[in-house]
Backbone bond lengths (Angstrom), bond angles and torsions (degrees), N, CA, C in turn:
res aa  C-N    CA-C-N  psi(-1)  N-CA   C-N-CA  omega(-1)  CA-C   N-CA-C  phi
1 X - - - 1.454 - - 1.529 109.14 -
2 X 1.340 116.56 135.64 1.453 122.33 179.26 1.519 109.12 -103.98
3 X 1.323 116.27 142.14 1.455 119.77 175.54 1.516 108.43 -144.89
4 X 1.306 115.84 162.03 1.465 120.74 -179.46 1.518 111.59 -119.38
5 X 1.350 116.69 17.51 1.454 119.80 179.97 1.525 110.50 -73.35
6 X 1.354 117.55 142.66 1.461 119.49 -179.85 1.519 112.39 -69.28
7 X 1.308 116.05 145.67 1.463 122.88 175.65 1.517 107.67 -134.19
8 X 1.317 118.48 163.81 1.468 119.66 179.16 1.528 113.04 -56.50
9 X 1.335 116.38 -32.64 1.454 119.37 -178.46 1.535 112.62 -93.91
10 X 1.324 117.45 7.70 1.458 120.07 -178.69 1.519 109.18 -144.05
11 X 1.328 118.19 121.45 1.467 120.51 -178.67 1.525 111.20 -68.49
12 X 1.314 114.48 164.19 1.460 119.62 177.61 1.525 109.53 -63.03
13 X 1.307 118.94 126.95 1.470 120.01 -178.01 1.527 111.57 -66.39
14 X 1.326 115.76 142.35 1.462 121.82 178.22 1.526 108.28 -95.61
15 X 1.329 117.57 119.99 1.459 118.69 -177.71 1.526 111.55 -69.15
16 X 1.321 115.48 146.12 1.454 121.47 175.65 1.524 108.25 -97.07
17 X 1.320 115.36 124.36 1.456 121.23 -176.96 1.513 108.57 -127.30
18 X 1.305 116.35 137.37 1.459 120.24 176.39 1.518 109.36 -125.58
19 X 1.310 115.52 147.42 1.462 121.30 -179.68 1.516 108.70 -148.80
20 X 1.312 116.43 137.03 1.458 121.74 176.68 1.523 108.38 -137.35
21 X 1.280 117.37 128.57 1.452 121.22 -179.11 1.517 111.05 -152.16
22 X 1.314 115.72 170.10 1.460 122.24 178.79 1.521 109.72 -125.65
23 X 1.308 115.50 144.54 1.461 120.47 179.69 1.527 110.68 -76.27
24 X 1.337 115.77 160.35 1.460 119.76 175.83 1.524 109.78 -85.49
25 X 1.320 117.19 -168.78 1.460 121.47 -177.02 1.524 112.84 -66.18
26 X 1.331 117.22 -18.24 1.462 121.36 177.76 1.523 112.27 -98.33
27 X 1.308 116.29 7.18 1.459 119.96 178.01 1.509 114.60 78.97
28 X 1.334 117.98 19.83 1.457 121.57 -178.03 1.524 110.58 -105.72
29 X 1.336 114.64 149.62 1.463 121.83 178.01 1.517 108.49 -143.99
30 X 1.321 117.52 139.57 1.468 122.26 179.80 1.523 109.41 -123.08
31 X 1.318 115.81 131.76 1.468 121.73 173.65 1.526 106.37 -114.66
32 X 1.301 116.11 105.41 1.463 121.13 -179.80 1.526 110.45 -82.87
33 X 1.325 114.96 145.33 1.468 121.82 178.05 1.523 112.28 60.53
34 X 1.307 116.84 35.45 1.462 120.51 177.12 1.527 109.49 -71.78
35 X 1.318 118.60 147.51 1.469 120.89 -179.84 1.529 111.15 -64.27
36 X 1.317 115.88 144.62 1.462 121.54 -176.25 1.531 109.65 -84.48
37 X 1.322 115.52 77.64 1.458 121.38 178.97 1.525 108.59 -161.99
38 X 1.336 117.89 156.64 1.469 120.14 177.20 1.532 110.04 -63.18
39 X 1.311 115.89 139.94 1.468 120.87 -179.86 1.519 110.41 -137.56
40 X 1.305 114.61 157.60 1.456 122.01 -177.51 1.530 109.16 -111.30
41 X 1.324 116.40 131.58 1.451 121.15 -176.66 1.525 111.15 -122.38
42 X 1.314 114.01 160.35 1.467 121.63 174.44 1.524 108.09 -127.82
43 X 1.323 116.80 128.68 1.463 122.27 179.93 1.518 107.87 -103.12
44 X 1.320 117.24 118.93 1.457 120.65 -176.50 1.518 110.28 -142.91
45 X 1.321 114.41 175.06 1.466 123.02 -179.77 1.525 112.54 55.78
46 X 1.334 115.21 45.62 1.466 121.17 174.06 1.525 106.69 -113.67
47 X 1.316 118.06 97.55 1.481 120.79 -175.36 1.525 112.39 -54.98
48 X 1.314 115.26 131.50 1.456 120.29 179.34 1.507 114.50 87.28
49 X 1.350 117.70 6.68 1.458 121.52 -179.85 1.526 109.94 -135.54
50 X 1.339 114.91 158.32 1.459 121.02 179.41 1.520 110.02 -81.51
51 X 1.333 116.48 137.63 1.463 121.30 174.63 1.522 109.37 -59.68
52 X 1.322 116.56 138.11 1.458 121.83 -177.21 1.520 109.76 -122.21
53 X 1.329 116.62 126.54 1.461 122.32 -179.35 1.524 110.59 -116.27
54 X 1.324 114.55 171.17 1.474 121.92 175.75 1.534 112.18 59.19
55 X 1.327 116.20 40.53 1.464 120.84 176.42 1.527 107.84 -85.99
56 X 1.315 117.95 113.68 1.458 122.87 -175.98 1.531 110.03 -93.35
57 X 1.343 116.85 119.03 1.463 122.24 179.24 1.522 109.87 -136.21
58 X 1.341 114.88 153.02 1.471 120.57 174.80 1.534 108.10 -135.28
59 X 1.330 118.05 135.98 1.475 120.37 -178.85 1.522 111.69 -60.27
60 X 1.334 115.86 135.74 1.464 121.97 173.58 1.529 107.86 -161.42
61 X 1.309 116.51 -166.09 1.465 120.93 -177.13 1.527 112.91 -87.71
62 X 1.338 116.48 0.22 1.464 120.63 -178.34 1.536 110.74 -95.53
63 X 1.339 114.98 151.18 1.466 119.85 172.58 1.525 107.97 -87.45
64 X 1.323 116.27 124.15 1.456 121.31 -177.79 1.531 109.90 -90.81
65 X 1.315 115.63 136.95 1.466 121.04 179.31 1.524 109.69 -109.92
66 X 1.323 115.82 126.14 1.466 122.36 176.40 1.524 107.44 -113.77
67 X 1.313 116.78 124.52 1.466 121.96 -177.03 1.527 109.38 -101.84
68 X 1.327 116.86 123.19 1.454 122.73 176.82 1.526 110.51 -96.74
69 X 1.316 116.07 152.02 1.462 121.45 -179.03 1.523 110.75 -108.72
70 X 1.327 114.93 146.20 1.464 119.45 173.98 1.524 108.95 -73.19
71 X 1.317 118.10 149.20 1.460 120.10 -177.55 1.525 112.26 -74.86
72 X 1.314 115.37 155.39 1.461 121.65 170.37 1.523 107.67 -76.20
73 X 1.322 117.02 129.57 1.467 122.19 -179.74 1.524 108.47 -119.11
74 X 1.335 116.34 126.08 1.469 120.62 176.58 1.522 108.80 -114.10
75 X 1.309 116.42 137.76 1.461 121.60 178.36 1.518 108.45 -150.42
76 X 1.341 115.47 165.17 1.460 118.51 178.26 1.508 112.53 154.05
77 X 1.326 114.96 -154.62 1.458 122.10 -176.91 1.524 110.06 -127.70
78 X 1.338 115.89 156.77 1.469 122.84 174.28 1.522 106.93 -129.71
79 X 1.336 116.59 117.62 1.463 121.41 -175.13 1.521 111.80 -127.96
80 X 1.328 114.66 161.54 1.459 122.37 173.28 1.521 107.75 -70.91
81 X 1.338 117.18 126.24 1.454 120.85 -175.78 1.520 112.72 -67.96
82 X 1.323 117.58 -20.31 1.470 121.06 -178.41 1.521 111.45 -91.95
83 X 1.322 116.64 -50.15 1.469 120.88 -175.11 1.521 113.42 -92.42
84 X 1.350 117.00 -21.67 1.452 120.18 -176.33 1.512 113.90 79.90
85 X 1.338 116.88 2.46 1.458 120.87 -178.79 1.530 110.80 -78.08
86 X 1.351 117.25 146.43 1.473 119.63 175.65 1.523 110.85 -62.17
87 X 1.331 117.00 140.96 1.466 121.58 177.93 1.523 108.08 -84.34
88 X 1.350 117.99 123.14 1.477 121.47 -171.32 1.519 114.39 -60.20
89 X 1.347 117.12 -42.40 1.459 120.41 -176.69 1.527 109.20 -136.24
90 X 1.314 115.88 134.18 1.461 120.27 177.48 1.523 108.73 -157.72
91 X 1.318 116.43 168.13 1.463 120.22 177.63 1.522 109.67 -128.61
92 X 1.310 114.03 151.21 1.461 122.76 179.58 1.516 108.55 -111.60
93 X 1.339 116.94 119.41 1.460 122.07 176.69 1.517 110.36 -100.34
94 X 1.322 116.42 141.39 1.455 122.26 -178.08 1.525 109.05 -117.04
95 X 1.320 116.35 125.84 1.455 120.92 179.38 1.516 111.09 -135.69
96 X 1.316 115.41 -177.05 1.464 121.80 178.19 1.521 108.73 -127.45
97 X 1.340 118.21 147.26 1.464 120.35 177.43 1.524 110.40 -66.01
98 X 1.314 115.31 139.36 1.461 121.12 179.34 1.515 108.13 -136.29
99 X 1.320 116.70 168.65 1.457 121.12 178.78 1.516 109.81 -100.61
100 X 1.334 115.97 125.96 1.449 121.18 179.98 1.512 111.49 -99.27
101 X 1.327 115.54 -156.47 1.462 121.26 -179.44 1.528 109.27 -64.67
102 X 1.305 116.36 131.61 1.445 120.46 179.73 1.513 114.61 78.48
103 X 1.339 116.39 7.56 1.453 119.45 178.75 1.510 114.80 85.00
104 X 1.332 117.18 0.96 1.469 119.99 179.58 1.527 110.17 -68.75
105 X 1.319 115.59 142.89 1.467 120.07 -179.60 1.517 110.50 -78.07
106 X 1.322 116.48 133.20 1.449 121.68 176.11 1.523 109.16 -146.18
107 X 1.338 117.36 150.46 1.468 119.76 -176.09 1.521 112.45 -74.66
108 X 1.310 114.67 144.81 1.475 121.21 171.65 1.521 107.20 -116.64
109 X 1.321 116.68 115.72 1.458 121.46 -174.73 1.512 110.90 -83.63
110 X 1.313 116.78 143.84 1.459 123.15 -173.13 1.516 109.54 -102.53
111 X 1.329 116.60 132.61 1.458 121.38 178.43 1.526 110.35 -76.02
112 X 1.313 115.39 156.90 1.461 119.94 174.61 1.518 112.50 111.23
113 X 1.315 115.52 145.53 1.459 122.13 -175.47 1.529 113.90 -55.72
114 X 1.342 120.27 -40.69 1.468 118.01 -178.21 1.522 113.43 -58.95
115 X 1.337 117.12 -22.92 1.457 120.36 -175.64 1.529 112.87 -105.26
116 X 1.334 117.11 10.72 1.468 122.33 172.81 1.525 107.41 -138.64
117 X 1.322 115.19 100.11 1.454 121.57 -175.20 1.520 110.17 -106.12
118 X 1.341 115.60 141.04 1.469 120.99 178.79 1.529 109.81 -106.93
119 X 1.348 115.02 141.47 1.460 121.18 -178.63 1.523 110.02 -136.67
120 X 1.317 115.53 163.64 1.467 121.60 -179.83 1.525 109.98 -133.93
121 X 1.331 114.32 167.74 1.475 123.03 173.68 1.524 113.48 62.13
122 X 1.330 116.38 23.07 1.452 119.79 172.25 1.513 116.24 73.67
123 X 1.336 118.59 13.30 1.459 120.76 179.53 1.520 110.86 -130.36
124 X 1.328 116.86 152.63 1.462 120.56 179.39 1.520 110.13 -150.46
125 X 1.297 114.81 154.59 1.468 123.23 171.68 1.518 107.28 -156.36
126 X 1.332 116.06 127.81 1.469 119.86 -177.61 1.519 109.63 -146.08
127 X 1.334 115.32 133.99 1.462 122.58 178.38 1.522 109.30 -108.45
128 X 1.327 117.19 127.83 1.465 121.93 -178.84 1.521 109.38 -89.52
129 X 1.334 115.85 78.73 1.465 121.48 -178.98 1.523 112.57 -78.69
130 X 1.346 116.73 -22.03 1.461 121.12 -179.36 1.520 109.30 -109.69
131 X 1.326 119.18 127.64 1.466 120.02 177.47 1.518 111.15 -68.53
132 X 1.322 115.91 150.03 1.464 120.08 179.08 1.525 111.27 -63.15
133 X 1.328 116.24 -35.20 1.459 121.93 177.92 1.518 108.09 -129.86
134 X 1.316 116.75 129.66 1.467 121.12 -172.21 1.516 112.84 -57.95
135 X 1.326 117.75 -32.17 1.459 120.10 -175.08 1.527 113.19 -86.32
136 X 1.333 117.28 -0.84 1.460 119.89 -176.08 1.522 111.28 -84.29
137 X 1.317 116.63 126.20 1.461 121.09 175.33 1.525 110.29 -101.71
138 X 1.311 116.78 -38.82 1.453 121.67 177.05 1.521 106.94 -118.03
139 X 1.335 116.33 121.47 1.452 119.01 -170.10 1.520 110.19 -145.77
140 X 1.306 115.11 153.92 1.463 121.38 174.89 1.525 109.21 -120.18
141 X 1.330 115.13 154.92 1.455 121.04 -179.13 1.525 110.23 -130.39
142 X 1.340 114.49 151.97 1.458 123.11 173.86 1.527 107.06 -123.84
143 X 1.335 117.05 143.35 1.463 121.11 -177.50 1.523 110.73 -119.75
144 X 1.345 114.60 144.17 1.462 121.22 178.75 1.518 109.44 -128.19
145 X 1.305 115.69 137.21 1.461 121.50 179.72 1.524 108.92 -114.56
146 X 1.344 116.51 124.10 1.459 123.14 179.96 1.518 109.61 -121.96
147 X 1.330 116.21 141.25 1.460 121.89 173.25 1.522 107.84 -150.68
148 X 1.318 117.14 142.65 1.459 121.73 -178.49 1.522 110.03 -61.16
149 X 1.330 115.04 129.56 1.455 120.26 179.24 1.515 114.49 86.63
150 X 1.351 117.17 7.17 1.460 121.03 -178.28 1.521 111.05 -130.90
151 X 1.331 115.19 153.73 1.456 120.63 173.02 1.523 109.20 -74.05
152 X 1.324 117.22 139.84 1.461 121.19 -179.64 1.531 110.94 -68.95
153 X 1.317 115.34 154.39 1.458 121.28 178.03 1.519 108.38 -125.53
154 X 1.336 116.72 129.55 1.462 122.86 -179.96 1.519 108.70 -116.08
155 X 1.322 116.20 131.69 1.462 121.13 -178.01 1.529 111.29 -85.76
156 X 1.300 115.16 175.21 1.465 121.26 168.62 1.522 107.79 -73.01
157 X 1.307 117.46 173.84 1.459 120.12 177.08 1.533 110.11 -82.99
158 X 1.331 115.38 146.99 1.461 122.13 179.84 1.531 109.14 -123.42
159 X 1.325 116.54 138.60 1.455 121.38 176.02 1.527 109.81 -79.71
160 X 1.315 115.67 153.50 1.463 119.27 -179.75 1.520 112.32 -68.32
161 X 1.333 117.39 -18.81 1.461 119.34 -178.52 1.534 112.58 -92.77
162 X 1.319 118.12 13.02 1.462 121.18 179.24 1.523 112.65 -82.15
163 X 1.331 116.98 -2.67 1.466 119.91 173.90 1.517 113.08 73.31
164 X 1.321 117.39 -123.55 1.458 122.50 179.65 1.524 109.22 -100.35
165 X 1.331 115.68 127.71 1.456 122.23 -177.27 1.528 108.76 -117.91
166 X 1.322 116.62 130.96 1.459 122.34 178.65 1.522 108.78 -104.52
167 X 1.348 116.23 128.24 1.457 122.13 179.49 1.529 109.56 -125.93
168 X 1.316 116.59 129.07 1.466 122.01 173.22 1.518 106.43 -113.48
169 X 1.340 115.23 98.67 1.456 122.46 -170.73 1.530 110.17 -95.21
170 X 1.331 116.29 137.98 1.463 122.08 175.69 1.523 108.27 -121.73
171 X 1.330 116.13 117.50 1.461 121.68 179.51 1.531 109.74 -97.40
172 X 1.315 115.95 136.92 1.463 120.73 -179.59 1.524 110.82 -92.87
173 X 1.348 116.33 132.94 1.473 119.74 -179.03 1.519 111.67 -64.39
174 X 1.322 114.88 151.00 1.459 121.25 173.74 1.519 108.69 -92.18
175 X 1.340 117.19 141.39 1.463 121.89 174.33 1.520 108.18 -114.09
176 X 1.319 116.78 149.57 1.464 121.78 -176.14 1.514 111.51 -103.17
177 X 1.317 115.64 135.74 1.463 122.79 171.41 1.522 107.34 -121.39
178 X 1.335 117.31 119.46 1.466 122.02 -178.75 1.515 109.33 -104.95
179 X 1.328 117.42 126.61 1.465 122.27 -178.82 1.517 109.99 -132.71
180 X 1.325 116.30 142.15 1.465 121.56 175.94 1.525 109.07 -85.58
181 X 1.347 116.57 145.00 1.460 122.50 -179.13 1.518 108.70 -114.79
182 X 1.368 116.89 125.33 1.466 122.03 -177.46 1.525 110.37 -121.05
183 X 1.339 114.61 154.74 1.452 121.01 172.16 1.526 108.55 -81.71
184 X 1.350 117.66 168.50 1.478 119.43 177.10 1.534 112.72 -57.04
185 X 1.343 118.14 -20.08 1.467 120.93 179.92 1.530 111.78 -91.49
186 X 1.313 116.65 4.51 1.450 119.45 177.38 1.509 114.53 84.35
187 X 1.341 117.19 17.67 1.462 121.43 -179.79 1.533 108.56 -99.86
188 X 1.336 115.25 135.56 1.462 119.39 178.25 1.521 108.83 -65.41
189 X 1.319 116.84 132.81 1.460 120.56 -177.84 1.520 110.04 -121.74
190 X 1.334 114.68 164.72 1.456 120.09 176.71 1.515 109.84 -74.92
191 X 1.299 116.85 125.84 1.466 120.67 -178.01 1.513 110.62 -69.76
192 X 1.332 116.16 143.90 1.459 120.29 178.98 1.528 111.41 -123.84
193 X 1.338 116.01 5.92 1.459 118.89 179.98 1.521 109.46 -67.36
194 X 1.324 116.73 129.28 1.458 119.33 -179.38 1.522 112.54 -141.07
195 X 1.321 116.17 17.94 1.471 118.87 -178.41 1.516 109.22 -129.03
196 X 1.327 116.06 138.04 1.455 120.99 177.93 1.509 109.03 -146.75
197 X 1.296 115.90 164.44 1.450 120.45 -179.80 1.516 111.49 -78.35
198 X 1.310 114.79 -174.73 1.461 121.43 -178.17 1.524 110.14 -59.78
199 X 1.317 115.93 133.77 1.458 120.37 178.25 1.509 113.28 75.94
200 X 1.356 118.72 14.00 1.449 122.23 -178.00 1.522 110.03 -124.53
201 X 1.335 115.88 146.58 1.451 120.97 177.49 1.524 108.92 -134.21
202 X 1.322 117.40 132.60 1.452 122.23 179.61 1.517 108.83 -116.84
203 X 1.345 116.44 124.81 1.455 121.07 -177.83 1.526 109.31 -121.70
204 X 1.359 119.58 109.58 1.455 121.28 177.42 1.527 110.95 -75.68
205 X 1.341 117.51 141.46 1.465 120.52 -178.85 1.509 110.57 -160.62
206 X 1.354 118.40 105.13 1.466 124.43 172.12 1.524 112.57 47.60
207 X 1.316 116.16 54.50 1.451 118.87 176.89 1.506 115.19 81.94
208 X 1.318 117.92 0.63 1.454 120.77 178.90 1.523 109.65 -122.67
209 X 1.292 115.78 149.81 1.450 121.34 178.11 1.524 108.27 -118.53
210 X 1.335 115.46 123.93 1.460 120.69 174.85 1.517 107.85 -99.14
211 X 1.304 116.77 111.21 1.470 122.32 -173.88 1.517 108.96 -107.44
212 X 1.319 115.92 111.88 1.466 120.74 178.69 1.512 108.49 -99.91
213 X 1.321 117.06 131.11 1.454 119.27 179.94 1.527 109.09 -144.39
214 X 1.321 113.93 159.62 1.442 119.63 -178.68 1.530 110.19 -71.91
215 X 1.336 115.70 148.35 1.467 120.51 -179.95 1.509 112.00 -78.70
216 X 1.344 117.32 -1.52 1.458 121.06 179.39 1.505 111.05 144.26
217 X 1.319 115.89 176.45 1.469 120.72 -178.13 1.525 109.12 -124.42
């Protein structure tokens, strides 16, 4: 026999309750006969606003007000820093500021398709309708622009309440330097270099190193 009565060795069970409703034209919603306990809600499917999670409410005689925020929108152009021509294909990465060694701020990039967008013809526009973390109400974002043959560009952090942000990004081309690697006896050896500074790429290949680096900043 199963029962749900409390015992000294078993806490009082917490009931699971679900509710789904839609607001009227004035943005109001009523849940009649709601259980008298604190509950957690999620506000979604509000066009032009960011989804909001972890909204804590408890039934009472007061009308509760939930304030939604407009999404951060980034748009602009991505061009070759030397020629000024639009870059045909590039991707936009979305991250959040994090604390690195010594407390210095550094970006943390987020996995998943919504946070890596691809664009063409040197133009982009993206609206951040979904928060990076469901529990975040106030959040900042960092953006990265990548294109084949170019050094990446990372922006400053932007607050979600900055509205629409225009960015005109210029990526600097990478140039290649090829060098042969020899042992002290003059024999070509397999390169093992695999570290480079910002905007640089090192590719070992049959005793040669192809070093790609930015032409400047």
